[in-house]
LUMPA-272077 format. One record per atom (N, C-alpha, C): residue number from 1; residue in three letters; chain; atom name; y, x, z. Coordinates in nm, 3 decimals, decimal comma. Example, Ala and Ser with C-alpha at 12.3 -4.5 7.8 and 13.67 -1.06 7.14 Angstrom:
 roti vexba badren baza       Y       X       Z
    1   ALA      A    N  -0,569   1,319   0,780
    1   ALA      A   CA  -0,450   1,230   0,780
    1   ALA      A    C  -0,330   1,320   0,780
    2   SER      A    N  -0,225   1,285   0,708
    2   SER      A   CA  -0,106   1,367   0,714
    2   SER      A    C   0,003   1,290   0,787
# end
This chain:
 roti vexba badren baza       Y       X       Z
    1   MET      A    N  -0,030   0,246  -1,284
    1   MET      A   CA  -0,118   0,267  -1,172
    1   MET      A    C  -0,261   0,282  -1,221
    2   ASP      A    N  -0,280   0,351  -1,329
    2   ASP      A   CA  -0,412   0,365  -1,389
    2   ASP      A    C  -0,508   0,446  -1,304
    3   ASP      A    N  -0,456   0,534  -1,219
    3   ASP      A   CA  -0,544   0,622  -1,145
    3   ASP      A    C  -0,598   0,559  -1,016
    4   VAL      A    N  -0,559   0,435  -0,987
    4   VAL      A   CA  -0,612   0,369  -0,868
    4   VAL      A    C  -0,748   0,311  -0,901
    5   ARG      A    N  -0,847   0,361  -0,833
    5   ARG      A   CA  -0,982   0,309  -0,852
    5   ARG      A    C  -1,000   0,187  -0,763
    6   GLU      A    N  -1,113   0,128  -0,768
    6   GLU      A   CA  -1,138   0,009  -0,688
    6   GLU      A    C  -1,175   0,041  -0,544
    7   ARG      A    N  -1,180   0,167  -0,509
    7   ARG      A   CA  -1,210   0,201  -0,370
    7   ARG      A    C  -1,083   0,189  -0,287
    8   PRO      A    N  -1,098   0,155  -0,159
    8   PRO      A   CA  -0,980   0,144  -0,073
    8   PRO      A    C  -0,915   0,280  -0,052
    9   LEU      A    N  -0,786   0,278  -0,028
    9   LEU      A   CA  -0,709   0,400  -0,003
    9   LEU      A    C  -0,666   0,404   0,143
   10   ASP      A    N  -0,664   0,524   0,200
   10   ASP      A   CA  -0,611   0,534   0,335
   10   ASP      A    C  -0,458   0,530   0,325
   11   VAL      A    N  -0,393   0,515   0,439
   11   VAL      A   CA  -0,248   0,495   0,441
   11   VAL      A    C  -0,171   0,611   0,376
   12   PRO      A    N  -0,201   0,738   0,406
   12   PRO      A   CA  -0,124   0,844   0,341
   12   PRO      A    C  -0,134   0,843   0,188
   13   HIS      A    N  -0,253   0,816   0,135
   13   HIS      A   CA  -0,268   0,811  -0,011
   13   HIS      A    C  -0,201   0,687  -0,070
   14   ALA      A    N  -0,210   0,574   0,000
   14   ALA      A   CA  -0,144   0,453  -0,047
   14   ALA      A    C   0,007   0,472  -0,048
   15   ARG      A    N   0,060   0,534   0,056
   15   ARG      A   CA   0,204   0,559   0,064
   15   ARG      A    C   0,250   0,650  -0,050
   16   ALA      A    N   0,176   0,755  -0,078
   16   ALA      A   CA   0,211   0,846  -0,186
   16   ALA      A    C   0,212   0,773  -0,320
   17   LEU      A    N   0,115   0,686  -0,340
   17   LEU      A   CA   0,108   0,610  -0,465
   17   LEU      A    C   0,226   0,514  -0,477
   18   VAL      A    N   0,261   0,446  -0,368
   18   VAL      A   CA   0,375   0,354  -0,370
   18   VAL      A    C   0,502   0,431  -0,402
   19   GLU      A    N   0,522   0,546  -0,337
   19   GLU      A   CA   0,641   0,626  -0,365
   19   GLU      A    C   0,647   0,670  -0,510
   20   ARG      A    N   0,535   0,709  -0,566
   20   ARG      A   CA   0,532   0,753  -0,705
   20   ARG      A    C   0,558   0,637  -0,800
   21   GLU      A    N   0,496   0,523  -0,777
   21   GLU      A   CA   0,511   0,409  -0,868
   21   GLU      A    C   0,649   0,346  -0,862
   22   LEU      A    N   0,707   0,340  -0,741
   22   LEU      A   CA   0,837   0,275  -0,726
   22   LEU      A    C   0,953   0,373  -0,730
   23   ALA      A    N   0,923   0,502  -0,728
   23   ALA      A   CA   1,025   0,608  -0,730
   23   ALA      A    C   1,124   0,591  -0,616
   24   VAL      A    N   1,072   0,562  -0,498
   24   VAL      A   CA   1,156   0,547  -0,378
   24   VAL      A    C   1,088   0,618  -0,261
   25   ASN      A    N   1,168   0,647  -0,159
   25   ASN      A   CA   1,112   0,696  -0,035
   25   ASN      A    C   1,058   0,576   0,041
   26   PHE      A    N   0,932   0,580   0,079
   26   PHE      A   CA   0,868   0,467   0,146
   26   PHE      A    C   0,817   0,516   0,281
   27   PRO      A    N   0,890   0,488   0,389
   27   PRO      A   CA   0,852   0,540   0,520
   27   PRO      A    C   0,714   0,492   0,565
   28   LYS      A    N   0,643   0,582   0,630
   28   LYS      A   CA   0,510   0,550   0,681
   28   LYS      A    C   0,516   0,434   0,779
   29   CYS      A    N   0,618   0,430   0,863
   29   CYS      A   CA   0,628   0,323   0,962
   29   CYS      A    C   0,645   0,187   0,894
   30   THR      A    N   0,711   0,184   0,778
   30   THR      A   CA   0,728   0,059   0,704
   30   THR      A    C   0,593   0,009   0,654
   31   LEU      A    N   0,511   0,099   0,605
   31   LEU      A   CA   0,378   0,060   0,556
   31   LEU      A    C   0,293   0,007   0,671
   32   TYR      A    N   0,293   0,076   0,783
   32   TYR      A   CA   0,217   0,029   0,899
   32   TYR      A    C   0,268  -0,107   0,948
   33   ARG      A    N   0,400  -0,128   0,947
   33   ARG      A   CA   0,456  -0,256   0,989
   33   ARG      A    C   0,412  -0,369   0,896
   34   MET      A    N   0,413  -0,342   0,766
   34   MET      A   CA   0,371  -0,444   0,669
   34   MET      A    C   0,223  -0,477   0,685
   35   ILE      A    N   0,142  -0,378   0,718
   35   ILE      A   CA   0,001  -0,402   0,745
   35   ILE      A    C  -0,014  -0,487   0,870
   36   ARG      A    N   0,058  -0,449   0,975
   36   ARG      A   CA   0,052  -0,523   1,102
   36   ARG      A    C   0,096  -0,667   1,086
   37   ASP      A    N   0,201  -0,689   1,005
   37   ASP      A   CA   0,254  -0,823   0,983
   37   ASP      A    C   0,171  -0,906   0,885
   38   GLY      A    N   0,071  -0,845   0,822
   38   GLY      A   CA  -0,015  -0,916   0,729
   38   GLY      A    C   0,041  -0,927   0,588
   39   ARG      A    N   0,146  -0,852   0,557
   39   ARG      A   CA   0,205  -0,858   0,424
   39   ARG      A    C   0,126  -0,775   0,323
   40   ILE      A    N   0,043  -0,682   0,373
   40   ILE      A   CA  -0,048  -0,604   0,290
   40   ILE      A    C  -0,186  -0,615   0,354
   41   ASP      A    N  -0,283  -0,659   0,277
   41   ASP      A   CA  -0,420  -0,668   0,328
   41   ASP      A    C  -0,472  -0,530   0,361
   42   SER      A    N  -0,551  -0,522   0,466
   42   SER      A   CA  -0,609  -0,394   0,505
   42   SER      A    C  -0,739  -0,418   0,580
   43   MET      A    N  -0,810  -0,311   0,604
   43   MET      A   CA  -0,932  -0,318   0,683
   43   MET      A    C  -0,944  -0,191   0,765
   44   ARG      A    N  -1,017  -0,198   0,872
   44   ARG      A   CA  -1,040  -0,081   0,957
   44   ARG      A    C  -1,180  -0,030   0,936
   45   LEU      A    N  -1,190   0,102   0,932
   45   LEU      A   CA  -1,319   0,170   0,926
   45   LEU      A    C  -1,311   0,280   1,031
   46   GLY      A    N  -1,367   0,252   1,147
   46   GLY      A   CA  -1,351   0,344   1,259
   46   GLY      A    C  -1,206   0,342   1,301
   47   ASN      A    N  -1,143   0,458   1,305
   47   ASN      A   CA  -1,001   0,463   1,341
   47   ASN      A    C  -0,910   0,470   1,219
   48   ARG      A    N  -0,966   0,456   1,100
   48   ARG      A   CA  -0,888   0,461   0,976
   48   ARG      A    C  -0,850   0,321   0,930
   49   ILE      A    N  -0,730   0,310   0,879
   49   ILE      A   CA  -0,685   0,186   0,815
   49   ILE      A    C  -0,695   0,209   0,665
   50   LEU      A    N  -0,765   0,119   0,597
   50   LEU      A   CA  -0,782   0,129   0,452
   50   LEU      A    C  -0,719   0,009   0,384
   51   ILE      A    N  -0,659   0,036   0,270
   51   ILE      A   CA  -0,595  -0,069   0,191
   51   ILE      A    C  -0,673  -0,084   0,062
   52   PRO      A    N  -0,730  -0,202   0,036
   52   PRO      A   CA  -0,802  -0,223  -0,089
   52   PRO      A    C  -0,709  -0,202  -0,209
   53   ALA      A    N  -0,764  -0,147  -0,315
   53   ALA      A   CA  -0,685  -0,119  -0,436
   53   ALA      A    C  -0,619  -0,245  -0,490
   54   ALA      A    N  -0,690  -0,357  -0,485
   54   ALA      A   CA  -0,633  -0,483  -0,535
   54   ALA      A    C  -0,513  -0,525  -0,453
   55   ALA      A    N  -0,518  -0,507  -0,322
   55   ALA      A   CA  -0,406  -0,543  -0,235
   55   ALA      A    C  -0,286  -0,453  -0,263
   56   LEU      A    N  -0,313  -0,326  -0,290
   56   LEU      A   CA  -0,204  -0,233  -0,321
   56   LEU      A    C  -0,140  -0,269  -0,456
   57   ARG      A    N  -0,221  -0,303  -0,554
   57   ARG      A   CA  -0,167  -0,346  -0,685
   57   ARG      A    C  -0,081  -0,471  -0,669
   58   GLU      A    N  -0,129  -0,566  -0,588
   58   GLU      A   CA  -0,054  -0,690  -0,565
   58   GLU      A    C   0,081  -0,660  -0,498
   59   PHE      A    N   0,080  -0,572  -0,399
   59   PHE      A   CA   0,204  -0,534  -0,331
   59   PHE      A    C   0,301  -0,468  -0,429
   60   LEU      A    N   0,253  -0,375  -0,509
   60   LEU      A   CA   0,339  -0,308  -0,606
   60   LEU      A    C   0,397  -0,408  -0,705
   61   GLN      A    N   0,319  -0,503  -0,749
   61   GLN      A   CA   0,369  -0,603  -0,843
   61   GLN      A    C   0,477  -0,688  -0,779
   62   ARG      A    N   0,458  -0,725  -0,652
   62   ARG      A   CA   0,561  -0,802  -0,583
   62   ARG      A    C   0,691  -0,722  -0,574
   63   CYS      A    N   0,680  -0,593  -0,547
   63   CYS      A   CA   0,799  -0,507  -0,541
   63   CYS      A    C   0,868  -0,500  -0,677
   64   LEU      A    N   0,789  -0,482  -0,782
   64   LEU      A   CA   0,846  -0,475  -0,916
   64   LEU      A    C   0,909  -0,608  -0,959
   65   ASP      A    N   0,859  -0,718  -0,901
   65   ASP      A   CA   0,915  -0,850  -0,930
   65   ASP      A    C   1,041  -0,878  -0,850
   66   GLY      A    N   1,078  -0,786  -0,762
   66   GLY      A   CA   1,205  -0,801  -0,690
   66   GLY      A    C   1,192  -0,832  -0,543
   67   GLU      A    N   1,073  -0,848  -0,490
   67   GLU      A   CA   1,059  -0,876  -0,346
   67   GLU      A    C   1,099  -0,752  -0,266
   68   ARG      A    N   1,176  -0,773  -0,164
   68   ARG      A   CA   1,217  -0,661  -0,079
   68   ARG      A    C   1,110  -0,636   0,026
   69   TYR      A    N   1,091  -0,511   0,059
   69   TYR      A   CA   0,994  -0,477   0,163
   69   TYR      A    C   1,066  -0,442   0,285
# end
C-alpha cells in the first residue's frame, strides 16, 4: 500500500484500493455499512465521506490478519 498518502480518500478510491490490496470484490454497500457501524473511521466534508489513510491501513491489516468484514 505504498501509494496511499496521508490524505484522506473518498469512498470510491478507498474501495478500489481495498479491492486491489485484498484481491477481492468489495461491494460499495459493505464499505458504507462498515463506516456507519464505526468499524472504519471516517469523516464528512460537505456531502463527501472521507476515510483517513491511517484508518484504511488499519482496516487492511485487520483483513490480512484474518478478520472477516
